[in-house]
Backbone atoms as SQL, in Angstrom:
CREATE TABLE atoms (id INTEGER PRIMARY KEY, chain TEXT, resi INTEGER, resn TEXT, atom TEXT, x REAL, y REAL, z REAL);
INSERT INTO atoms VALUES
  (1, 'A', 1, 'MET', 'N', 127.050, 55.008, 19.751),
  (2, 'A', 1, 'MET', 'CA', 126.264, 56.285, 19.507),
  (3, 'A', 1, 'MET', 'C', 127.021, 57.284, 18.544),
  (4, 'A', 2, 'LYS', 'N', 126.329, 57.672, 17.499),
  (5, 'A', 2, 'LYS', 'CA', 126.946, 58.599, 16.455),
  (6, 'A', 2, 'LYS', 'C', 126.878, 59.862, 16.789),
  (7, 'A', 3, 'GLN', 'N', 128.084, 60.827, 16.439),
  (8, 'A', 3, 'GLN', 'CA', 127.940, 61.975, 17.114),
  (9, 'A', 3, 'GLN', 'C', 127.318, 62.801, 15.617),
  (10, 'A', 4, 'SER', 'N', 126.369, 63.674, 16.198),
  (11, 'A', 4, 'SER', 'CA', 125.854, 64.328, 14.903),
  (12, 'A', 4, 'SER', 'C', 126.241, 65.844, 15.004),
  (13, 'A', 5, 'GLU', 'N', 126.889, 66.230, 15.932),
  (14, 'A', 5, 'GLU', 'CA', 127.130, 67.716, 15.634),
  (15, 'A', 5, 'GLU', 'C', 128.404, 68.143, 16.456),
  (16, 'A', 6, 'LYS', 'N', 128.920, 69.113, 15.539),
  (17, 'A', 6, 'LYS', 'CA', 130.504, 69.603, 16.004),
  (18, 'A', 6, 'LYS', 'C', 130.167, 70.624, 16.958),
  (19, 'A', 7, 'TRP', 'N', 131.079, 70.768, 17.983),
  (20, 'A', 7, 'TRP', 'CA', 131.337, 71.974, 18.671),
  (21, 'A', 7, 'TRP', 'C', 132.491, 72.858, 18.160),
  (22, 'A', 8, 'GLN', 'N', 132.393, 74.163, 18.032),
  (23, 'A', 8, 'GLN', 'CA', 133.570, 74.870, 17.683),
  (24, 'A', 8, 'GLN', 'C', 133.735, 75.918, 19.029),
  (25, 'A', 9, 'THR', 'N', 135.082, 75.780, 19.530),
  (26, 'A', 9, 'THR', 'CA', 135.222, 76.685, 20.524),
  (27, 'A', 9, 'THR', 'C', 136.679, 76.986, 20.620),
  (28, 'A', 10, 'THR', 'N', 137.367, 77.716, 21.365),
  (29, 'A', 10, 'THR', 'CA', 138.518, 78.153, 21.497),
  (30, 'A', 10, 'THR', 'C', 139.204, 77.359, 22.769),
  (31, 'A', 11, 'LEU', 'N', 140.450, 77.318, 22.846),
  (32, 'A', 11, 'LEU', 'CA', 141.141, 76.506, 24.092),
  (33, 'A', 11, 'LEU', 'C', 140.820, 77.531, 25.512),
  (34, 'A', 12, 'GLY', 'N', 140.787, 78.639, 25.184),
  (35, 'A', 12, 'GLY', 'CA', 140.517, 79.611, 26.173),
  (36, 'A', 12, 'GLY', 'C', 139.331, 79.421, 26.645),
  (37, 'A', 13, 'ASP', 'N', 138.174, 79.407, 25.906),
  (38, 'A', 13, 'ASP', 'CA', 136.765, 79.237, 26.364),
  (39, 'A', 13, 'ASP', 'C', 136.866, 77.754, 27.140),
  (40, 'A', 14, 'LEU', 'N', 137.265, 76.715, 26.690),
  (41, 'A', 14, 'LEU', 'CA', 137.373, 75.606, 27.342),
  (42, 'A', 14, 'LEU', 'C', 138.128, 75.611, 28.496),
  (43, 'A', 15, 'ILE', 'N', 139.175, 76.172, 29.000),
  (44, 'A', 15, 'ILE', 'CA', 139.849, 76.361, 30.089),
  (45, 'A', 15, 'ILE', 'C', 138.800, 77.281, 30.938),
  (46, 'A', 16, 'VAL', 'N', 138.140, 78.244, 30.643),
  (47, 'A', 16, 'VAL', 'CA', 137.227, 79.013, 31.528),
  (48, 'A', 16, 'VAL', 'C', 136.098, 78.194, 31.863),
  (49, 'A', 17, 'ALA', 'N', 135.473, 77.558, 31.166),
  (50, 'A', 17, 'ALA', 'CA', 134.527, 76.601, 31.236),
  (51, 'A', 17, 'ALA', 'C', 134.849, 75.669, 32.447),
  (52, 'A', 18, 'LEU', 'N', 135.950, 74.820, 32.180),
  (53, 'A', 18, 'LEU', 'CA', 136.396, 74.014, 33.257),
  (54, 'A', 18, 'LEU', 'C', 136.752, 74.632, 34.615),
  (55, 'A', 19, 'THR', 'N', 137.372, 75.952, 34.687),
  (56, 'A', 19, 'THR', 'CA', 137.631, 76.473, 35.816),
  (57, 'A', 19, 'THR', 'C', 136.492, 76.864, 36.591),
  (58, 'A', 20, 'ASP', 'N', 135.149, 77.467, 35.865),
  (59, 'A', 20, 'ASP', 'CA', 134.122, 77.567, 36.411),
  (60, 'A', 20, 'ASP', 'C', 133.514, 76.441, 36.921),
  (61, 'A', 21, 'ALA', 'N', 133.581, 75.223, 36.229),
  (62, 'A', 21, 'ALA', 'CA', 132.928, 74.271, 36.570),
  (63, 'A', 21, 'ALA', 'C', 133.498, 73.468, 38.106),
  (64, 'A', 22, 'VAL', 'N', 134.784, 73.361, 38.088),
  (65, 'A', 22, 'VAL', 'CA', 135.414, 73.001, 39.143),
  (66, 'A', 22, 'VAL', 'C', 135.871, 73.790, 40.334),
  (67, 'A', 23, 'GLY', 'N', 135.702, 75.087, 40.069),
  (68, 'A', 23, 'GLY', 'CA', 136.110, 76.081, 41.018),
  (69, 'A', 23, 'GLY', 'C', 134.838, 76.529, 41.752),
  (70, 'A', 24, 'GLY', 'N', 134.956, 77.434, 42.855),
  (71, 'A', 24, 'GLY', 'CA', 133.917, 77.727, 43.398),
  (72, 'A', 24, 'GLY', 'C', 134.547, 78.805, 44.506),
  (73, 'A', 25, 'PRO', 'N', 133.540, 79.410, 45.215),
  (74, 'A', 25, 'PRO', 'CA', 133.987, 80.496, 46.178),
  (75, 'A', 25, 'PRO', 'C', 134.988, 79.839, 47.278),
  (76, 'A', 26, 'GLU', 'N', 134.667, 78.604, 47.710),
  (77, 'A', 26, 'GLU', 'CA', 135.510, 78.178, 48.751),
  (78, 'A', 26, 'GLU', 'C', 136.783, 77.476, 48.126),
  (79, 'A', 27, 'ARG', 'N', 136.840, 77.099, 47.013),
  (80, 'A', 27, 'ARG', 'CA', 138.068, 76.213, 46.440),
  (81, 'A', 27, 'ARG', 'C', 139.214, 76.949, 46.374),
  (82, 'A', 28, 'ASP', 'N', 140.298, 76.514, 46.787),
  (83, 'A', 28, 'ASP', 'CA', 141.469, 77.217, 46.443),
  (84, 'A', 28, 'ASP', 'C', 142.135, 77.184, 45.190),
  (85, 'A', 29, 'GLU', 'N', 142.329, 78.521, 44.864),
  (86, 'A', 29, 'GLU', 'CA', 142.654, 78.823, 43.438),
  (87, 'A', 29, 'GLU', 'C', 143.827, 77.834, 42.913),
  (88, 'A', 30, 'GLN', 'N', 144.851, 77.575, 43.699),
  (89, 'A', 30, 'GLN', 'CA', 146.052, 77.026, 42.977),
  (90, 'A', 30, 'GLN', 'C', 145.590, 75.438, 42.783),
  (91, 'A', 31, 'LYS', 'N', 144.914, 74.806, 43.674),
  (92, 'A', 31, 'LYS', 'CA', 144.089, 73.324, 43.425),
  (93, 'A', 31, 'LYS', 'C', 143.304, 73.447, 42.301),
  (94, 'A', 32, 'THR', 'N', 142.361, 74.480, 42.049),
  (95, 'A', 32, 'THR', 'CA', 141.375, 74.660, 40.870),
  (96, 'A', 32, 'THR', 'C', 142.199, 74.728, 39.448),
  (97, 'A', 33, 'TYR', 'N', 143.409, 75.309, 39.770),
  (98, 'A', 33, 'TYR', 'CA', 144.025, 75.369, 38.252),
  (99, 'A', 33, 'TYR', 'C', 145.027, 73.937, 38.037),
  (100, 'A', 34, 'ALA', 'N', 145.281, 73.512, 38.959),
  (101, 'A', 34, 'ALA', 'CA', 145.876, 72.118, 38.945),
  (102, 'A', 34, 'ALA', 'C', 144.784, 71.075, 38.593),
  (103, 'A', 35, 'LEU', 'N', 143.739, 71.089, 38.850),
  (104, 'A', 35, 'LEU', 'CA', 142.694, 70.116, 38.455),
  (105, 'A', 35, 'LEU', 'C', 142.391, 70.584, 37.109),
  (106, 'A', 36, 'VAL', 'N', 142.104, 71.614, 36.615),
  (107, 'A', 36, 'VAL', 'CA', 141.638, 71.792, 35.164),
  (108, 'A', 36, 'VAL', 'C', 143.041, 71.472, 34.424),
  (109, 'A', 37, 'SER', 'N', 144.398, 71.863, 34.832),
  (110, 'A', 37, 'SER', 'CA', 145.624, 71.109, 34.215),
  (111, 'A', 37, 'SER', 'C', 145.518, 69.593, 33.695),
  (112, 'A', 38, 'PHE', 'N', 145.167, 69.059, 34.790),
  (113, 'A', 38, 'PHE', 'CA', 144.965, 67.524, 34.823),
  (114, 'A', 38, 'PHE', 'C', 143.909, 66.994, 33.799),
  (115, 'A', 39, 'ILE', 'N', 142.646, 67.663, 33.857),
  (116, 'A', 39, 'ILE', 'CA', 141.606, 67.468, 33.036),
  (117, 'A', 39, 'ILE', 'C', 142.119, 67.623, 31.640),
  (118, 'A', 40, 'LEU', 'N', 142.649, 68.972, 31.286),
  (119, 'A', 40, 'LEU', 'CA', 143.029, 69.040, 29.717),
  (120, 'A', 40, 'LEU', 'C', 144.122, 68.270, 29.343),
  (121, 'A', 41, 'ALA', 'N', 144.893, 67.735, 30.312),
  (122, 'A', 41, 'ALA', 'CA', 145.789, 66.716, 29.951),
  (123, 'A', 41, 'ALA', 'C', 145.214, 65.630, 29.595),
  (124, 'A', 42, 'ASP', 'N', 144.278, 65.089, 30.292),
  (125, 'A', 42, 'ASP', 'CA', 143.684, 63.829, 30.020),
  (126, 'A', 42, 'ASP', 'C', 142.775, 64.035, 28.921),
  (127, 'A', 43, 'LEU', 'N', 142.182, 65.022, 28.532),
  (128, 'A', 43, 'LEU', 'CA', 141.252, 65.249, 27.197),
  (129, 'A', 43, 'LEU', 'C', 142.119, 65.181, 25.814),
  (130, 'A', 44, 'PHE', 'N', 143.466, 65.826, 26.011),
  (131, 'A', 44, 'PHE', 'CA', 144.163, 65.861, 24.854),
  (132, 'A', 44, 'PHE', 'C', 145.211, 64.745, 24.687),
  (133, 'A', 45, 'LYS', 'N', 145.153, 63.860, 25.958),
  (134, 'A', 45, 'LYS', 'CA', 145.936, 62.781, 25.577),
  (135, 'A', 45, 'LYS', 'C', 145.681, 61.742, 24.530),
  (136, 'A', 46, 'GLY', 'N', 146.682, 61.543, 23.550),
  (137, 'A', 46, 'GLY', 'CA', 146.310, 60.747, 22.436),
  (138, 'A', 46, 'GLY', 'C', 145.832, 61.515, 21.259),
  (139, 'A', 47, 'ALA', 'N', 145.585, 62.767, 21.575),
  (140, 'A', 47, 'ALA', 'CA', 145.156, 63.877, 20.406),
  (141, 'A', 47, 'ALA', 'C', 146.078, 63.506, 19.130),
  (142, 'A', 48, 'LYS', 'N', 145.540, 63.637, 17.978),
  (143, 'A', 48, 'LYS', 'CA', 146.283, 63.901, 16.620),
  (144, 'A', 48, 'LYS', 'C', 146.104, 65.083, 16.137),
  (145, 'A', 49, 'PRO', 'N', 147.101, 65.725, 15.565),
  (146, 'A', 49, 'PRO', 'CA', 146.771, 67.062, 14.789),
  (147, 'A', 49, 'PRO', 'C', 146.267, 66.701, 13.402),
  (148, 'A', 50, 'ARG', 'N', 145.299, 67.637, 12.906),
  (149, 'A', 50, 'ARG', 'CA', 144.628, 67.449, 11.773),
  (150, 'A', 50, 'ARG', 'C', 145.510, 67.449, 10.615),
  (151, 'A', 51, 'GLU', 'N', 145.232, 66.796, 9.797),
  (152, 'A', 51, 'GLU', 'CA', 146.313, 66.825, 8.433),
  (153, 'A', 51, 'GLU', 'C', 145.816, 68.181, 7.852),
  (154, 'A', 52, 'LEU', 'N', 146.924, 68.881, 7.377),
  (155, 'A', 52, 'LEU', 'CA', 146.696, 70.007, 6.470),
  (156, 'A', 52, 'LEU', 'C', 146.838, 69.606, 5.096),
  (157, 'A', 53, 'SER', 'N', 145.912, 70.321, 4.484),
  (158, 'A', 53, 'SER', 'CA', 146.094, 70.166, 2.982),
  (159, 'A', 53, 'SER', 'C', 146.452, 71.694, 2.131),
  (160, 'A', 54, 'TRP', 'N', 146.919, 71.708, 1.216),
  (161, 'A', 54, 'TRP', 'CA', 147.115, 72.983, 0.524),
  (162, 'A', 54, 'TRP', 'C', 146.416, 73.094, -0.674),
  (163, 'A', 55, 'GLU', 'N', 145.165, 72.249, -0.896),
  (164, 'A', 55, 'GLU', 'CA', 144.470, 72.341, -2.173),
  (165, 'A', 55, 'GLU', 'C', 143.618, 73.516, -2.143);
């Protein structure tokens, strides 16, 4: 499947979205943050920085 559209967001927006998705009124705040950190670590595992060009 070819990805046809790119999303642009900030890391902060991603953290807020993940926190809202996995958290809830009955969920422990410390466990929510731990789960969000595991998800972020998995998402960025193996990520490579973009090459910068000065042209």
